[in-house]
C-alpha positions as CSV (number, residue, x, y, z in Angstrom):
1,M,45.2,-88.8,29.2
2,A,48.6,-88.4,27.7
3,D,48.2,-85.2,26.2
4,K,46.3,-82.1,26.4
5,N,45.3,-81.4,23.7
6,T,43.5,-85.1,23.0
7,L,40.0,-85.2,24.7
8,E,38.7,-88.4,26.6
9,L,35.2,-89.0,25.2
10,T,33.0,-91.0,26.9
11,E,29.0,-91.6,27.1
12,S,28.4,-88.8,28.9
13,N,30.6,-86.1,27.2
14,F,30.5,-87.4,23.3
15,Q,27.4,-85.0,22.3
16,E,29.2,-81.9,23.6
17,K,32.9,-83.2,22.4
18,V,31.8,-84.7,19.5
19,L,28.0,-84.3,17.7
20,D,27.6,-80.7,18.8
21,Q,31.1,-79.2,17.6
22,T,31.3,-77.5,14.0
23,G,34.0,-78.6,11.9
24,P,36.2,-82.0,12.0
25,V,36.1,-84.4,15.0
26,L,38.9,-87.6,14.8
27,V,37.7,-90.2,17.5
28,D,39.9,-92.7,17.9
29,F,37.8,-96.3,19.1
30,W,40.5,-98.2,21.3
31,A,40.7,-100.4,24.3
32,D,43.8,-100.9,26.7
33,W,44.2,-104.3,25.8
34,C,44.5,-103.8,22.1
35,P,48.5,-103.6,20.5
36,P,47.5,-102.1,17.6
37,C,45.7,-99.6,19.7
38,K,48.6,-98.7,22.1
39,A,50.9,-98.2,18.9
40,I,48.4,-95.9,16.6
41,G,47.9,-93.6,20.7
42,P,51.0,-91.4,19.8
43,V,49.9,-90.5,16.5
44,I,46.8,-89.5,18.0
45,D,48.1,-87.8,20.5
46,Q,50.4,-85.4,17.5
47,L,47.7,-85.1,15.6
48,A,45.8,-83.4,18.2
49,D,48.9,-81.3,18.4
50,D,48.8,-80.3,15.0
51,Y,45.2,-79.5,14.8
52,A,45.4,-77.8,18.1
53,G,42.4,-74.8,17.6
54,R,41.4,-76.5,14.3
55,A,40.0,-80.3,15.0
56,V,38.8,-82.1,17.5
57,I,40.5,-85.3,18.5
58,G,39.5,-87.8,21.2
59,K,39.6,-91.7,22.0
60,V,36.9,-93.8,23.5
61,D,37.6,-97.0,25.5
62,V,35.4,-99.4,23.7
63,D,35.9,-101.6,27.5
64,A,34.5,-98.3,29.3
65,N,32.0,-96.8,27.4
66,P,30.2,-99.9,25.0
67,A,27.1,-97.8,23.9
68,L,29.2,-95.7,22.1
69,A,30.7,-99.1,20.3
70,K,27.5,-100.6,19.4
71,R,26.0,-97.1,18.2
72,Y,28.6,-96.8,15.4
73,D,28.9,-100.5,14.8
74,I,32.5,-101.0,16.0
75,R,33.2,-104.4,15.2
76,S,37.5,-104.1,15.2
77,I,39.7,-101.7,17.2
78,P,41.9,-99.4,16.4
79,A,38.7,-97.5,14.7
80,L,39.0,-94.2,13.4
81,V,35.6,-92.2,12.9
82,I,36.0,-88.5,11.6
83,F,32.8,-86.6,12.1
84,R,32.5,-83.0,10.6
85,D,29.1,-80.7,12.1
86,G,28.0,-83.8,14.2
87,Q,28.2,-86.8,10.7
88,V,29.8,-89.5,10.7
89,V,32.5,-88.8,6.7
90,K,34.8,-92.0,7.4
91,Q,35.8,-94.5,8.9
92,L,38.9,-96.2,8.7
93,A,39.9,-99.4,10.3
94,G,43.8,-100.5,11.8
95,Y,46.8,-99.0,12.6
96,Q,47.1,-96.2,10.4
97,S,50.1,-93.4,9.5
98,K,50.1,-90.0,10.9
99,E,49.8,-88.9,7.4
100,A,47.3,-91.0,6.8
101,L,45.3,-89.8,9.3
102,A,46.2,-86.3,8.6
103,E,45.1,-86.6,4.3
104,A,42.0,-88.2,5.7
105,I,40.6,-85.3,8.0
106,E,42.0,-83.0,5.6
107,A,39.8,-84.5,2.8
108,S,37.3,-85.3,4.8
109,N,36.9,-81.7,6.2
110,D,38.5,-79.0,3.9
111,V,41.7,-78.5,7.3
112,K,44.7,-77.3,6.1
113,T,47.5,-78.1,9.0
114,A,49.8,-75.1,9.9
């Protein structure tokens, strides 16, 4: 994982790191072969730094974790899913700007940047 604040989410840790969390969680469903996924990767890492201690930011490799992709009906990637208290509150598809993602996190989760 490129960034210390970005979690690598898997089928084995998803319950603990996403569903059991109180507060906001942004999950990036991605794959190594996907150019837009690679383009958004640094944006996800920046958000993880910006929201450290206030929101959980993580990535799910859909090739390594197909059951999670199926569970959340991920049909195209990158797919960005925002959870709050274990529930999906927003889904975004395709490349998103850092500002758009920050706005979505804040609107869905009442979290403010420093």
